[in-house]
C-alpha positions as CSV (number, residue, x, y, z in Angstrom):
1,M,-96.6,33.8,23.5
2,S,-97.0,35.5,26.5
3,R,-94.9,38.7,28.1
4,T,-93.8,36.1,30.5
5,D,-92.5,33.4,27.6
6,L,-90.3,35.9,26.2
7,G,-89.2,36.9,29.4
8,M,-90.2,39.7,30.3
9,P,-92.3,41.2,32.8
10,P,-96.2,42.0,33.2
11,F,-97.8,44.6,32.3
12,P,-97.1,46.6,35.9
13,P,-99.6,49.3,36.9
14,S,-97.2,52.4,36.0
15,P,-94.3,52.3,33.7
16,P,-91.1,51.4,35.7
17,L,-89.1,53.4,33.3
18,Q,-88.9,57.5,33.6
19,P,-91.2,58.6,31.2
20,S,-89.5,59.8,27.7
21,P,-89.1,63.8,27.1
22,P,-91.5,65.9,25.0
23,L,-90.7,65.2,21.5
24,P,-88.9,68.2,19.5
25,P,-91.9,70.0,17.5
26,F,-92.5,68.6,14.1
27,P,-91.0,70.2,11.4
28,A,-93.0,72.6,9.0
29,F,-91.5,71.8,5.8
30,P,-91.8,74.1,3.0
31,A,-94.0,73.7,0.1
32,F,-92.8,71.3,-2.5
33,P,-91.3,72.2,-5.7
34,P,-92.0,71.0,-8.7
35,F,-89.6,68.0,-10.0
36,P,-88.0,69.5,-12.1
37,E,-87.0,72.1,-10.1
38,A,-85.8,69.9,-7.0
39,A,-84.0,67.7,-9.3
40,R,-82.1,69.9,-10.3
41,E,-80.9,70.6,-6.8
42,A,-80.7,67.7,-6.0
43,V,-78.4,66.5,-8.7
44,R,-75.5,69.2,-7.1
45,D,-75.6,67.2,-4.3
46,T,-72.2,64.5,-4.3
47,T,-72.9,63.0,-1.5
48,L,-76.6,62.7,-1.9
49,R,-75.7,60.9,-5.7
50,A,-72.7,58.2,-4.3
51,N,-74.7,57.4,-1.7
52,L,-77.7,56.3,-4.1
53,R,-75.9,55.0,-6.5
54,H,-74.0,52.8,-4.1
55,A,-77.3,51.1,-2.6
56,T,-79.7,51.1,-5.8
57,H,-76.4,49.1,-7.2
58,T,-76.6,46.9,-4.8
59,I,-80.2,46.1,-4.2
60,R,-80.9,45.4,-7.2
61,D,-78.1,43.6,-8.0
62,K,-78.7,40.8,-4.8
63,R,-82.7,41.4,-6.4
64,A,-81.7,39.8,-9.8
65,R,-80.2,36.7,-8.1
66,A,-82.7,36.2,-5.7
67,V,-85.2,36.3,-8.7
68,A,-83.1,34.2,-10.7
69,E,-83.4,31.5,-8.8
70,L,-87.3,30.5,-9.7
71,A,-87.8,29.3,-12.8
72,D,-91.5,30.1,-12.5
73,W,-90.5,33.6,-11.7
74,D,-93.1,34.9,-15.1
75,R,-95.8,32.9,-13.7
76,L,-95.8,33.9,-9.9
77,R,-95.5,37.6,-12.0
78,A,-98.9,36.9,-13.9
79,A,-100.3,35.4,-11.0
80,G,-99.6,38.7,-8.9
81,R,-101.1,40.1,-11.2
82,A,-104.2,38.3,-11.6
83,I,-104.7,38.5,-8.4
84,K,-104.7,42.0,-8.1
85,D,-106.5,42.7,-10.9
86,Q,-109.7,40.2,-9.9
87,T,-109.5,42.3,-6.3
88,L,-109.9,45.2,-7.5
89,R,-112.6,44.4,-9.9
90,H,-115.1,43.3,-7.2
91,L,-113.0,45.4,-4.2
92,D,-116.5,46.5,-2.3
93,R,-116.9,42.5,-2.2
94,Y,-114.1,41.6,-0.7
95,L,-114.0,44.9,2.1
96,L,-117.5,44.1,3.0
97,Q,-116.6,40.1,3.7
98,L,-113.2,41.7,5.2
99,E,-115.0,43.9,7.6
100,E,-117.5,40.3,8.5
101,A,-114.5,38.8,9.5
102,V,-112.4,41.3,11.4
103,T,-115.3,41.6,13.2
104,A,-115.7,38.2,14.0
105,A,-112.5,37.4,15.2
106,G,-112.9,40.6,17.9
107,G,-111.6,43.5,15.7
108,T,-113.3,46.9,15.1
109,V,-113.4,48.2,12.0
110,H,-113.2,52.3,10.7
111,W,-113.7,53.4,7.6
112,A,-111.7,56.4,6.4
113,A,-112.3,58.3,3.3
114,D,-110.0,60.6,3.0
115,A,-106.7,61.6,5.5
116,A,-108.9,63.7,7.6
117,E,-111.2,60.9,9.0
118,A,-108.5,58.2,9.5
119,N,-106.1,61.5,11.9
120,R,-109.9,62.0,13.7
121,I,-110.4,58.2,14.6
122,V,-107.1,57.6,14.9
123,T,-106.1,60.3,17.4
124,G,-110.0,59.3,19.6
125,L,-108.6,55.9,19.7
126,V,-105.3,56.3,21.4
127,L,-107.2,59.6,23.8
128,A,-109.4,56.5,24.4
129,T,-107.0,54.2,25.7
130,G,-105.2,57.2,28.4
131,E,-102.6,57.0,26.9
132,R,-100.0,59.5,25.3
133,E,-97.4,58.0,23.2
134,V,-97.9,55.1,20.6
135,V,-94.8,53.5,19.4
136,K,-95.5,52.3,14.8
137,V,-94.8,49.9,12.2
138,K,-95.1,50.1,8.9
139,S,-95.7,53.6,8.8
140,M,-95.8,54.1,4.9
141,A,-99.9,54.9,5.1
142,T,-99.6,57.3,7.9
143,Q,-96.9,58.9,6.8
144,E,-99.2,59.7,3.4
145,I,-102.2,61.2,5.6
146,G,-99.8,62.9,8.2
147,L,-100.7,61.3,10.9
148,N,-97.6,61.9,13.6
149,E,-98.4,65.5,12.6
150,A,-102.0,65.3,13.9
151,L,-101.4,63.0,17.0
152,E,-98.5,65.5,18.5
153,A,-101.3,68.0,17.2
154,A,-103.4,66.6,20.1
155,G,-100.9,66.0,22.7
156,I,-99.4,62.5,21.6
157,A,-96.0,60.9,21.0
158,A,-95.8,58.7,18.1
159,Y,-92.6,56.8,17.7
160,E,-91.4,54.9,14.9
161,T,-89.3,52.0,15.4
162,D,-88.1,50.8,12.0
163,L,-84.5,51.4,11.9
164,A,-85.0,53.8,8.8
165,E,-87.7,55.7,9.9
166,L,-86.1,56.0,13.1
167,I,-83.2,57.9,11.6
168,V,-85.6,60.0,9.2
169,Q,-87.4,60.9,12.2
170,L,-84.2,61.8,14.4
171,G,-83.6,63.9,11.4
172,H,-86.5,66.0,10.7
173,D,-86.0,64.5,7.6
174,R,-88.6,63.0,5.0
175,P,-88.0,59.2,4.1
176,S,-86.7,58.9,0.4
177,H,-87.3,55.6,-0.7
178,I,-90.2,52.8,-0.4
179,L,-87.8,50.1,1.1
180,V,-84.6,52.6,2.9
181,P,-86.1,55.7,3.7
182,A,-82.9,56.8,5.1
183,I,-80.9,55.6,1.4
184,H,-79.8,59.1,1.2
185,R,-78.1,59.1,4.3
186,N,-74.7,57.8,5.0
187,R,-73.1,55.8,8.3
188,A,-71.2,58.4,8.7
189,E,-74.3,60.5,9.2
190,I,-76.0,58.4,10.9
191,G,-73.9,58.1,14.0
192,A,-73.7,62.1,14.4
193,L,-77.2,62.5,14.2
194,F,-77.2,59.3,16.9
195,R,-75.1,61.3,18.6
196,A,-76.9,64.6,18.7
197,E,-80.5,63.6,18.7
198,M,-81.0,60.4,20.7
199,G,-81.3,62.0,24.4
200,A,-84.4,64.6,22.7
201,W,-86.2,61.4,22.1
202,G,-85.8,59.1,24.9
203,R,-82.4,57.2,26.0
204,P,-79.3,58.9,24.3
205,A,-76.5,57.3,22.4
206,P,-73.8,55.2,23.8
207,E,-70.8,56.9,24.9
208,G,-68.2,57.0,22.0
209,L,-70.7,55.7,19.8
210,G,-68.7,54.8,16.3
211,D,-70.3,54.2,13.2
212,T,-70.2,50.7,12.3
213,P,-73.3,49.1,11.1
214,A,-73.2,46.5,14.2
215,E,-72.6,49.6,16.8
216,L,-75.4,51.5,14.9
217,A,-77.8,49.1,15.6
218,E,-77.1,48.5,19.2
219,A,-78.0,52.2,20.1
220,A,-80.8,51.2,18.1
221,R,-82.3,48.3,19.9
222,L,-81.3,50.1,23.4
223,H,-83.0,53.2,22.4
224,L,-86.0,51.4,21.5
225,R,-86.6,48.3,24.0
226,E,-87.4,50.9,26.7
227,K,-90.0,52.1,24.0
228,F,-91.1,48.2,23.5
229,L,-91.5,47.6,27.2
230,R,-93.1,50.5,27.8
231,A,-95.6,51.1,25.4
232,K,-99.6,50.2,26.0
233,V,-101.0,51.2,22.1
234,A,-99.3,50.4,18.1
235,V,-100.2,52.0,15.0
236,S,-99.2,49.6,12.8
237,G,-99.8,49.1,8.6
238,A,-100.1,46.0,6.9
239,N,-98.4,44.4,3.8
240,F,-101.7,42.2,3.3
241,M,-105.6,41.9,4.3
242,V,-107.1,38.8,3.9
243,A,-110.9,38.8,3.0
244,E,-112.0,35.5,3.5
245,T,-110.2,35.1,7.3
246,G,-109.9,39.2,8.2
247,T,-106.3,38.3,9.0
248,M,-103.5,41.2,9.0
249,V,-100.1,40.2,7.1
250,V,-97.2,42.3,8.4
251,L,-93.5,41.4,6.3
252,E,-90.5,43.2,8.0
253,S,-86.4,42.2,8.7
254,E,-85.7,43.8,11.9
255,G,-88.4,42.3,14.7
256,N,-89.8,45.6,15.5
257,G,-92.7,45.0,13.8
258,R,-92.6,42.3,15.9
259,M,-92.4,44.0,19.3
260,C,-95.1,46.6,18.1
261,L,-97.8,44.2,17.0
262,T,-97.4,41.6,20.1
263,L,-96.9,43.7,23.5
264,P,-98.9,46.5,23.8
265,E,-102.5,46.4,24.8
266,T,-104.0,47.8,21.3
267,L,-102.9,48.1,18.3
268,I,-104.4,50.0,15.6
269,S,-104.0,49.8,11.9
270,V,-104.3,51.9,9.2
271,V,-104.1,49.7,5.8
272,G,-104.6,51.8,2.1
273,I,-107.6,49.2,1.0
274,E,-106.4,48.1,-2.3
275,K,-103.9,45.5,0.1
276,T,-107.2,43.2,0.1
277,I,-106.1,40.1,-1.2
278,P,-109.3,37.5,-1.6
279,T,-107.9,34.0,0.2
280,W,-105.4,33.1,2.1
281,R,-104.3,30.5,-0.7
282,D,-103.1,34.2,-2.5
283,L,-101.4,34.8,0.0
284,E,-98.3,32.0,-1.2
285,V,-97.5,34.1,-4.2
286,F,-96.7,37.3,-2.9
287,L,-95.2,35.9,0.0
288,Q,-92.6,34.5,-2.5
289,T,-92.4,37.8,-4.8
290,L,-92.2,40.1,-2.7
291,P,-89.4,39.3,-0.6
292,R,-87.6,38.6,-3.3
293,S,-88.4,42.0,-5.0
294,S,-87.6,44.5,-1.8
295,T,-84.8,42.7,0.2
296,A,-84.0,40.0,-1.8
297,E,-84.5,37.5,0.6
298,R,-86.1,34.4,-0.4
299,M,-88.0,35.1,2.8
300,N,-88.3,37.5,5.2
301,P,-86.8,37.2,8.8
302,Y,-90.4,38.0,10.4
303,T,-93.5,37.2,8.8
304,T,-96.5,38.1,11.8
305,M,-100.2,37.3,11.4
306,W,-102.9,38.0,13.2
307,T,-107.2,37.7,13.2
308,G,-108.5,40.1,15.5
309,P,-107.3,40.7,19.4
310,G,-105.6,38.5,21.5
311,P,-107.6,35.7,22.9
312,S,-107.1,37.3,26.3
313,S,-106.1,40.3,27.8
314,G,-103.5,40.4,30.8
315,A,-100.0,39.1,31.8
316,D,-100.8,35.7,30.0
317,G,-102.4,37.2,26.8
318,D,-100.6,36.4,23.6
319,G,-100.9,39.7,21.8
320,P,-103.2,43.0,22.3
321,S,-106.4,42.7,24.0
322,A,-108.2,45.3,21.2
323,F,-107.4,45.3,17.5
324,Q,-108.9,48.8,15.3
325,L,-108.6,48.5,11.8
326,V,-108.7,51.8,10.2
327,L,-109.7,51.2,6.6
328,L,-108.1,54.0,3.9
329,D,-109.3,55.2,0.7
330,N,-108.0,59.0,0.5
331,G,-108.0,58.8,-3.0
332,R,-108.1,55.1,-3.7
333,T,-111.7,54.9,-5.0
334,D,-110.7,58.0,-7.4
335,T,-108.0,56.2,-8.8
336,L,-110.2,52.6,-9.6
337,A,-112.6,54.7,-11.7
338,D,-109.3,55.2,-14.3
339,A,-109.1,52.2,-16.7
340,T,-105.2,52.1,-17.3
341,G,-104.1,54.1,-13.7
342,R,-106.0,51.8,-11.2
343,Q,-103.2,49.2,-12.1
344,A,-100.9,51.2,-9.5
345,L,-103.2,49.5,-7.1
346,R,-101.3,46.7,-8.1
347,C,-98.7,47.6,-5.9
348,I,-97.0,45.7,-3.2
349,R,-94.4,48.6,-1.7
350,C,-91.5,46.3,-2.9
351,S,-89.4,49.3,-4.1
352,A,-87.8,47.3,-7.3
353,C,-89.1,49.9,-9.5
354,L,-87.0,52.9,-7.4
355,N,-83.6,50.8,-7.9
356,V,-83.6,50.0,-11.4
357,C,-84.7,53.9,-12.5
358,P,-81.9,56.1,-13.9
359,V,-83.9,59.2,-12.6
360,Y,-84.7,58.2,-8.7
361,E,-81.3,57.4,-8.8
362,R,-79.6,60.8,-9.8
363,A,-82.5,63.0,-8.2
364,G,-83.4,61.2,-5.2
365,G,-86.9,60.3,-3.6
366,H,-87.3,63.6,-1.9
367,A,-87.2,65.4,-5.0
368,Y,-91.0,63.5,-5.9
369,G,-92.5,65.6,-3.2
370,S,-94.7,62.7,-1.4
371,V,-94.2,59.6,0.3
372,Y,-93.9,57.7,-2.3
373,P,-90.9,58.3,-4.3
374,G,-89.6,56.9,-7.6
375,P,-91.9,55.8,-10.8
376,I,-94.6,54.2,-8.6
377,G,-94.7,57.8,-6.9
378,A,-94.9,59.4,-9.9
379,V,-98.1,57.7,-10.9
380,L,-99.3,56.9,-7.8
381,T,-99.2,60.5,-6.3
382,P,-101.1,62.5,-9.1
383,Q,-103.6,60.0,-8.8
384,L,-104.4,59.6,-5.4
385,R,-104.0,64.0,-5.4
386,G,-104.9,65.2,-8.2
387,T,-102.5,67.0,-10.3
388,A,-103.8,70.3,-9.6
389,S,-100.6,71.4,-7.5
390,P,-97.2,72.3,-9.3
391,V,-95.2,69.2,-7.8
392,D,-98.0,66.6,-8.6
393,A,-98.4,68.4,-12.3
394,S,-95.1,67.8,-12.6
395,L,-94.0,64.0,-11.9
396,P,-95.9,62.3,-14.5
397,Y,-92.5,64.0,-16.8
398,A,-90.4,62.8,-13.8
399,S,-89.1,59.7,-16.3
400,T,-87.4,59.2,-19.2
401,L,-89.9,56.0,-20.6
402,C,-87.2,53.2,-20.3
403,G,-89.2,50.8,-19.2
404,A,-87.3,48.9,-16.7
405,C,-90.1,50.2,-13.9
406,Y,-92.4,47.7,-15.6
407,E,-89.8,45.0,-16.5
408,V,-88.9,44.5,-12.7
409,C,-92.3,44.7,-11.4
410,P,-93.5,41.5,-9.7
411,V,-97.2,42.4,-10.7
412,A,-96.4,43.8,-13.8
413,I,-97.2,47.3,-13.2
414,D,-97.2,48.6,-17.1
415,I,-96.0,52.6,-15.1
416,P,-94.3,54.2,-18.6
417,E,-98.6,53.4,-19.8
418,I,-99.6,55.2,-17.3
419,L,-97.0,57.5,-17.6
420,V,-98.3,58.6,-20.8
421,A,-101.8,58.7,-20.0
422,L,-101.1,61.4,-17.1
423,R,-99.4,63.9,-19.1
424,E,-101.9,63.4,-21.4
425,R,-104.5,64.5,-18.8
426,V,-102.0,67.5,-17.3
427,A,-101.2,68.7,-21.1
428,Q,-104.9,68.3,-22.3
429,G,-107.3,68.0,-19.4
430,G,-110.3,65.9,-19.9
431,P,-113.3,64.0,-17.6
432,V,-111.1,62.8,-13.9
433,T,-112.9,61.4,-10.9
434,R,-112.8,63.2,-8.0
435,E,-113.8,62.0,-4.5
436,G,-116.5,59.9,-6.6
437,I,-117.6,62.3,-8.7
438,R,-116.6,62.8,-12.2
439,V,-115.6,66.1,-13.1
440,T,-113.9,67.7,-15.6
441,I,-110.4,69.6,-15.6
442,R,-108.5,71.9,-17.5
443,P,-105.2,71.7,-19.4
444,G,-103.0,72.3,-17.1
445,R,-100.5,75.4,-17.1
446,G,-97.4,75.7,-19.1
447,H,-98.5,73.3,-21.8
448,A,-99.9,75.6,-24.4
449,A,-97.2,75.6,-26.7
450,E,-96.8,71.4,-26.9
451,R,-100.7,71.3,-27.2
452,A,-99.8,73.5,-30.5
453,A,-96.6,71.4,-31.3
454,M,-98.7,68.4,-31.5
455,R,-101.5,69.7,-33.4
456,A,-99.6,71.1,-36.4
457,A,-97.5,67.3,-35.7
458,R,-101.3,65.5,-36.2
459,R,-101.9,68.1,-39.6
460,L,-98.3,67.6,-40.9
461,L,-98.6,63.7,-40.4
462,D,-102.1,63.7,-42.2
463,H,-100.9,65.1,-45.2
464,P,-98.0,63.1,-46.0
465,G,-97.2,66.1,-49.2
466,A,-96.2,68.5,-46.8
467,L,-94.5,66.1,-45.2
468,R,-92.4,64.8,-48.1
469,A,-91.3,68.4,-48.7
470,G,-90.5,69.3,-45.2
471,E,-88.1,65.8,-44.9
472,R,-86.6,66.8,-49.1
473,L,-86.0,70.2,-47.4
474,L,-84.5,69.2,-44.0
475,A,-82.1,66.6,-46.4
476,R,-80.9,69.7,-48.4
477,A,-80.3,72.2,-45.6
478,R,-77.7,69.2,-44.6
479,R,-75.8,69.5,-47.8
480,L,-75.6,73.0,-47.7
481,G,-74.6,72.4,-44.3
482,V,-77.0,73.8,-42.2
483,R,-77.2,71.6,-39.3
484,P,-79.2,73.0,-36.6
485,R,-78.7,71.7,-32.9
486,R,-80.6,73.2,-31.3
487,L,-85.1,73.7,-31.6
488,P,-85.8,77.2,-31.0
489,G,-88.9,78.5,-28.9
490,P,-90.6,76.2,-26.3
491,G,-88.1,73.4,-28.3
492,R,-85.3,74.9,-26.5
493,A,-85.8,73.7,-23.1
494,W,-85.7,69.5,-24.7
495,T,-82.6,70.6,-26.7
496,D,-80.7,72.2,-23.1
497,T,-80.0,68.5,-22.2
498,R,-80.0,66.8,-25.5
499,D,-78.4,66.3,-29.4
500,L,-80.7,66.9,-32.3
501,P,-79.6,63.8,-34.9
502,E,-77.8,64.3,-37.6
503,P,-80.7,65.0,-40.2
504,P,-80.7,61.7,-42.9
505,A,-78.8,62.7,-46.4
506,E,-81.8,61.7,-48.4
507,P,-85.7,61.1,-47.5
508,F,-86.8,57.5,-46.4
509,R,-89.5,57.8,-48.9
510,D,-86.7,58.9,-52.0
511,W,-84.9,56.4,-50.6
512,W,-86.9,53.3,-51.4
513,A,-88.5,55.3,-54.5
514,R,-84.9,54.8,-55.8
515,E,-84.0,51.2,-54.6
516,R,-87.3,49.7,-55.3
517,G,-88.6,51.8,-57.6
518,A,-91.9,52.4,-55.4
519,V,-93.8,55.5,-56.9
520,G,-95.9,57.2,-54.0
521,D,-95.8,57.1,-50.4
522,V,-95.3,54.5,-47.3
523,R,-98.7,54.6,-45.5
524,G,-98.6,51.6,-42.8
525,G,-96.8,49.7,-44.2
526,D,-98.4,49.6,-47.7
527,V,-96.1,50.4,-50.0
528,R,-98.1,51.9,-53.0
529,G,-96.6,51.6,-56.7
530,G,-94.1,49.5,-57.7
531,G,-93.7,47.4,-54.1
532,D,-95.8,46.1,-51.8
533,V,-94.8,45.1,-47.9
534,R,-97.8,43.0,-47.5
535,G,-96.7,39.6,-48.8
536,G,-95.9,37.9,-51.7
537,G,-92.6,39.3,-53.3
538,G,-92.0,42.4,-51.9
539,A,-89.9,43.9,-48.8
540,R,-90.4,41.8,-45.4
């Protein structure tokens, strides 16, 4: 379908619209504090908590109903996991196959090892067109690498076109959710933001703009339509890349993606290498699981697929006449080298884990200090960026390990398992892969007491007599009325927000010996003495 078929004029020699005013400078955000500090501040914001509670409960309830419609959901989930694991095991082969297919279709493939290289490639491609503005869709990977700031430094204006991303950009803000980046704002705040900021970025908000969803959507539509019709360069991400055909796939709900992916003359897609899937048939699984897990829809309103550039350029062309694919690593192959952590690369960015997480619901996305918030951000960010900074070292602890995230994940990522492994990495140090090289990192600061406590616990558990003596001492202290409510020393922080359970009236071993006539220890389910839990006449 061409621009003429859509009732739009062909590209004019020069835009008939007035050029957009210079963009306000992108703010330099302060360094992110560790998660506990940021979360402590966030939970005091009652408006933020109300916004998050309403949005996350609404989304997760709708998702549960959508998933319940499929009798084979568990099999789809297992299939998604298997496809992703197969791809990651042979990612080198599939990436080369993808490159060959994209090149054969007329596209150009670029490889970016890190954020700096990706920004350099994209900036150069835009400058080569002679244009000084781009429209954007599916921006998470480009936010990860800071592309907007890099383009601004080169004199290129980047306009976000997703409604929530537009809200974030107008507010000089940061995204706080994978699916709904402006989840931390309510309608009244968005209306005020549109009235105050739209004029500085292009077409101003209509006079008398209210805060109903219809009014806000119409204001965004009018504001963005000018940019869609004028822009000759678009920058996108992608949900999936099909290796066998070189096809890019974008799922979205607003139609802005369709505009960005079909109207401009040049399309530049920046996509993480883990978004590859082997075959067209594999896509069928994810086209069922992703919409239901993210927007709670049976299928997305807009699913756009393209293989290379359009067949011809000019007014009768179908799609951009030039397609550039930038394959982004930026820590992904290092993550792939970790046997436990690599499962985070299965993620299809549905955000289901955020919507069920009690920590995210209370702290919000900004507390994570990353473009990837919530449970998946707590395991993905420290692997992509490392754990050297205070904020990255704190993220594995931003969880109760309740396991709700694993239960809803459509590709069965065991996030609690990765969190525990990352906590061990932070506290104990050890071997990791950085930039393709195996190195040994030192234990993180502030964990000396934790390591000492773990050593003491290991020694105690290795000596059952000492453990038994400690249990009896605790029981006797209870009988004397001594019931500690807080732990001493480093344990004080743990009991600041938790109550210690009351000590039992007697140790389990003493109870067992009295009730079962056992003599000795209970070890691994086997009572040495008068009882036996291994079968036969013992307890089961």
